[in-house]
One Martini backbone bead per residue (centre of mass of N, CA, C, O) as a GRO file, in nm:
protein
   85
    1MET     BB    1  -1.892  -2.562   2.263
    2LYS     BB    2  -1.882  -2.830   2.094
    3GLN     BB    3  -1.653  -3.060   2.009
    4THR     BB    4  -1.730  -3.104   1.710
    5ASN     BB    5  -1.721  -2.803   1.634
    6LEU     BB    6  -1.429  -2.758   1.726
    7ASN     BB    7  -1.295  -2.957   1.536
    8HIS     BB    8  -1.390  -2.819   1.277
    9GLN     BB    9  -1.261  -2.546   1.334
   10ASN     BB   10  -0.969  -2.645   1.347
   11LEU     BB   11  -0.961  -2.767   1.061
   12LYS     BB   12  -1.029  -2.505   0.911
   13GLU     BB   13  -0.796  -2.330   1.014
   14PHE     BB   14  -0.576  -2.515   0.909
   15GLY     BB   15  -0.668  -2.511   0.610
   16ASP     BB   16  -0.617  -2.210   0.566
   17ILE     BB   17  -0.312  -2.229   0.604
   18VAL     BB   18  -0.253  -2.432   0.384
   19GLN     BB   19  -0.363  -2.261   0.153
   20LYS     BB   20  -0.172  -2.024   0.183
   21ILE     BB   21   0.087  -2.184   0.136
   22ARG     BB   22   0.013  -2.304  -0.139
   23LYS     BB   23  -0.025  -2.024  -0.287
   24GLN     BB   24   0.275  -1.942  -0.248
   25LYS     BB   25   0.381  -2.195  -0.423
   26SER     BB   26   0.090  -2.242  -0.575
   27SER     BB   27  -0.212  -2.213  -0.764
   28SER     BB   28  -0.228  -2.536  -0.778
   29LEU     BB   29  -0.325  -2.833  -0.670
   30ASN     BB   30  -0.221  -3.018  -0.895
   31ASN     BB   31   0.065  -2.911  -0.924
   32ILE     BB   32   0.169  -2.966  -0.633
   33ALA     BB   33   0.090  -3.269  -0.615
   34PHE     BB   34   0.239  -3.373  -0.880
   35THR     BB   35   0.536  -3.241  -0.834
   36ARG     BB   36   0.576  -3.334  -0.505
   37GLY     BB   37   0.391  -3.505  -0.376
   38GLY     BB   38   0.231  -3.706  -0.120
   39VAL     BB   39  -0.046  -3.558  -0.176
   40THR     BB   40  -0.335  -3.526  -0.309
   41SER     BB   41  -0.554  -3.306  -0.438
   42ALA     BB   42  -0.799  -3.415  -0.281
   43THR     BB   43  -0.674  -3.410   0.001
   44LEU     BB   44  -0.592  -3.114   0.002
   45SER     BB   45  -0.878  -3.004  -0.028
   46ARG     BB   46  -0.997  -3.130   0.232
   47ILE     BB   47  -0.804  -2.986   0.423
   48GLU     BB   48  -0.864  -2.688   0.338
   49ASN     BB   49  -1.190  -2.746   0.414
   50GLY     BB   50  -1.218  -2.926   0.681
   51LEU     BB   51  -1.308  -3.252   0.593
   52VAL     BB   52  -1.047  -3.382   0.746
   53ASP     BB   53  -0.926  -3.628   0.963
   54PHE     BB   54  -0.593  -3.685   1.019
   55LYS     BB   55  -0.293  -3.832   1.013
   56PHE     BB   56   0.040  -3.813   1.066
   57SER     BB   57   0.133  -3.914   0.785
   58THR     BB   58  -0.016  -3.684   0.637
   59LEU     BB   59   0.146  -3.452   0.753
   60LEU     BB   60   0.414  -3.537   0.630
   61LYS     BB   61   0.313  -3.523   0.334
   62LEU     BB   62   0.225  -3.229   0.341
   63ALA     BB   63   0.500  -3.106   0.393
   64GLN     BB   64   0.623  -3.221   0.137
   65THR     BB   65   0.431  -3.085  -0.067
   66LEU     BB   66   0.507  -2.785   0.057
   67ASP     BB   67   0.809  -2.766   0.138
   68ILE     BB   68   0.805  -2.817   0.462
   69THR     BB   69   0.791  -2.807   0.788
   70LEU     BB   70   0.617  -2.880   1.066
   71VAL     BB   71   0.671  -2.612   1.204
   72GLU     BB   72   0.570  -2.433   0.968
   73LEU     BB   73   0.280  -2.550   0.961
   74PHE     BB   74   0.229  -2.442   1.285
   75GLU     BB   75   0.321  -2.136   1.342
   76ASN     BB   76   0.002  -2.009   1.268
   77TYR     BB   77  -0.126  -2.211   1.478
   78THR     BB   78  -0.423  -2.230   1.698
   79TYR     BB   79  -0.534  -2.428   1.931
   80SER     BB   80  -0.866  -2.524   2.030
   81ASN     BB   81  -1.012  -2.640   2.370
   82ASN     BB   82  -1.278  -2.474   2.405
   83TYR     BB   83  -1.549  -2.628   2.579
   84GLU     BB   84  -1.888  -2.721   2.616
   85ASP     BB   85  -2.132  -2.954   2.730
   0.00000   0.00000   0.00000
């Protein structure tokens, strides 16, 4: 698997976890983003769909929005770095 495909796969898998956590907290992107601050509903949507490679400060804001720690954000995520040239 090429690295770009692997990066997209990792982002998508992480986004799936974020979406699961968000749905446990609130059914609405807008509701959670507007009531808790941190990231906007548009950014949250892009993260959940694996469409954005974000920086560390966004991760901090994401954890704030979801009202969880960074450890909790990653506890069910397994990063894959296996790729072929």
